[in-house]
C-alpha positions, 0 to 999 in steps of 0.5 A: 731849568728843571725837567718838570719845568721844561715838560710843563712849559711845553704843554698847551694851555688847554691840558695840565697833567700832574705827576709826583716826580718820583723818578726821571722815567715818569717825568719823561713818560709825562712829557711823551704823553703830552707831546703826542698828538693823540692826546691833544684836545679837540681845537674847540675844546678849551676846558682845562683837564687833568689826567692821573695815570698814563694808563688811565684814559679818564679825564677830569674837569677843572671842578675836581680836586687833585690831592697830593702831599708834597712831602711824601716820597711816594707817587701817591695820587688821591682823586675826589670822584664826582660822586664823592664830591657831591656827597661831601658837598651835600654833607658840608652844606648842611652845616653852613648857612645859605644866606651869602655862602659864608663859612666861618673858619672855626666850624666843625670838621664837616664844615671844614670839608667845604674847602676840599670842594671849592676852587679859587673864585674866577672873579676873585683875581684876574690871572692875566693881570697878575702876571702882566709885567710892570716895569718900575721907574728908574729900572732902565727898562722900557715902561709904556713904550719909553724908558723912564727918566728922572724928570718924570719918575714921581709921575711914572711911579704914581702910574705904576702904583695905581696900576698895581693897586688896581691889579690887587683887587679881590672880587665877590660875585663880580664886584670888588671887595677888597685888595690882596695883601701882597702880589709877590711872584718871587717869594714863597707862599704867604703865611696868610695865603694858607687855608684857614683850616689846613687840609694837612691837618685832616691827614690828606696833604696839601690842596691844589686846585686847577681852574679855567682861567689859569693856563699852564704856562703861567704856572711856571712863569710864576714859580718853578713849581706847580705846588708853590705857585698854586699854593700862593694863588689858592685863596684870595684873602682880604685883611681888614687893617691892610685894606684901609690905606687901599680904601683910602687911596681909592677915595682920594683918587680923582675921580674917586672910586668909592664902590669897593670901599662901600662893598668892603664895608658891607661884607665885613658887617655881614661877617660880623654876624657870624658865630666866632668860635675858637676851640670851644670858646665863642667871641663877643658878638661885636668882634669884626673879622681880621681877614676874609676869603673868597672861594668859588663853591663848585657845588652850589655854583657861586662865590662864598666867603670864609672869615677869620677872627683870629683863629688862624692868626699866628698868636690866635688873637682877636684883631682888636683894631679892626673894628676901629679901622672899619668905623674910621673908614665908614666916616671917611666914606661918608666924608667923601661921597656925602652919602649918609644912607650907608651910615644910617642904614639899620644894619650899619648902625647896629654894627657900630653899637656892637663894636662899641658895646664890646669896648664900653662894657663894664668890668674890673678896669680902673682906667678908661683905656682899653686892656689888650692882649699881645699881637692884637693890632698891626704888631701882631707878634709877641712884642711886649705890647700887652696892657694898654698900648698907645696904638690901640688907645688912639684908635679907640679914641678916634673910632669913638669920635667918628661913631659920636658923629655917625650914630643916630639917637634912635633905637638905643643910640642916645644912651650909647652916645651919652656913654661915649661922650663921657668915655672921650672926656675920660680917655682924652685926660688920661692919655694927655696926662699919663702917657705924655713924656717930654724933657720936663716930665722925664725929669720928674719921673726920674725924681719920682718917690715911690710907694705913695698912697691916696689921691694926692700921690704924684707918682700915680702908678708907683713907677720905680725910677730905676726902670727907666732905660738908659736910652731914653735919657739920650733920645729925649731932646730938650724940644719935642715929646711923644706919647709912650707906648704903654702905661699900667701899674708900676710899668711904663713902656718908653719906646716910641710907636709911630702908629699911636702918635700919628693917630692921636694927631689926626683924631685931636687926642693930642693937644695943639701943643703935643701934636707940635712937639711930636713933630718936633721930635721927629725933626730932632730925631730924623736919622733915628725915626726916618733914617734912609727909608721911612718910617720906624714902626717902633723905637728903639729895637729890643736886643739881647737878653730883653729881646729874648725875654719879650718877644720869646726869641722870635726869629722874625722880629730880630733887632731892627727888623720887621715889628722890632724897630724895621721901616714900613713905607705904609706908614708914610701916609700917617706921617703925611697926614700928621704933617699937614695937620700940624702945618709941617708939610716940609717934613712929609715932602722930605720923607716922600723924596726918600721913598721915591728914590727906592720904593718902586726900584726895590719892588714895593717891599713890605718893610726894610731892616736895619738901624737906618732901614737900608736893607729890603727886609729879610722876609719882606714880601714885594709888591706890597699893596699897603706900601703901594697905597701908603705912597699914593695917599701921601702924594695925593695929600701933599698935592691937595691938602684938602684931602686931609678932611677925610682922615682928620678930626678937629679938636673938640672944644668940649673936651679941650680943657676938662676939668677933672680930678684923678678919681673922677676920671676912673668912673667912666 
């Protein structure tokens, strides 16, 4: 262990001194300083303090911030004085709204100074719970007073999953409003735990905060560096799409815990109303946040929220799927609690209308599908899904049908409902006819003529048969089929995307025969799509020159890793729900058994690498919340299939067999 670690671990929890570590003499002096009885605080004084210099007798409270630049070789120390702190807070407060203490991540530089004057909310994360060790079943160590055996492996795994899910809760003003993406004590700081406006960009280095509930010995238990530990825990961030399976697990729990879901829905709805700016461009009013962070404003003594609408994302892309997940979760909450008062609230009705009006707005589109940029969904990096990806189209359809059930005709709702009805009909026809691929359709495309004109054309999108990749011919079984990844003029993305296909089944976008064929394909191509660890997010992986062109040589999306053919345990809940709906629960049980063999022992990783998913992902975060939640939902549904009603819609007979021509489908 480094000398810094030794000196810090010997300190009492009441005092924390931070030095730059420029040379050993300073560290030794620091050790002597803190081991001296003269420097120990009064036993009744338990407030953490920060001493900056050995010869400086001034002590600063935990509400002040110590600014260090870890990249510098100099032992420079910058301190914000109380006077500067108050002045800066007053200046920043003028730039923000006082209604709920929320701050947009894309505000002015003055507003950004709020970050420098905030510490993590004491209610955001229970630090004692984070560092409480939980032993995974099958690890051979004691858990709950006994050694877990293989006979109770499933039960103990469920218990561990619930406990870890509970510890991921994020609180706002004492109420749970979401879950952390991951609680990995061994990895470097998550990219999504960085400040939305990086202080280093302002030229003052990284921000380190010390607050009352975080005791000194825990810092080095968590990671052998004060900077790295605080960097992880600086912000409590909640992602909208990540929370969906966690919220669903809370609704399916016996007894249900719907409060966190309701709080989440209302908080994200509140953030939807904030101005959304990226550089000098203002986003649409209906855009929902990709995530939000909980901070504690030390000046106003209150929790505050900071929302990100894509400005902090890797590709600076707004999350198209966030609004859809929000509407679907609202419907699941209503179905679970039978509490219609939430969905009938005027602000909730307005939120749904804003989301859908944004998607249904008039434009140059000739298709009922939704045009999207790369990186706008769970696959949030460049992976060639720009255009009309099946994941977004399935979620769009699902959200339209959920809103159709919840919108009230008053206040302009009737006109919107009529537009939704038309779009649902056109969208279902388009997806079912032009995205569907089975052996027969593949053979038809293989024999297509090109350069056809008029409405009688068979090759509607002028797809060149030579563009069909070779792997498709070997992959396609005689029994089975699936919705391909993307369809646009002269382009078909033949890759398999699990989310889009499973959501199509749950929303009844897929016809009963198509849903059955999708399940047949999964069984026929088990080793390719499931392998050793469920489930492939996409298949196959991009390799070689194709990978370089499509991903831009993305080092994280190398072949059979992450979004490029990686295996994601969180998707287990989607497969389970689709299996139950199609009457094939044995497929889900087989996949769950695979998960139970490794997931908890491996530390609940975010994803797995390799063609069959044998290896924990090279950059996978451990104790990923949605990996935990995905397993819980799958187990709950397989044990009590009636829970499927929260996340599934039955076939709408009005759109089951639409009598449409191609030209008519363009008009909606």
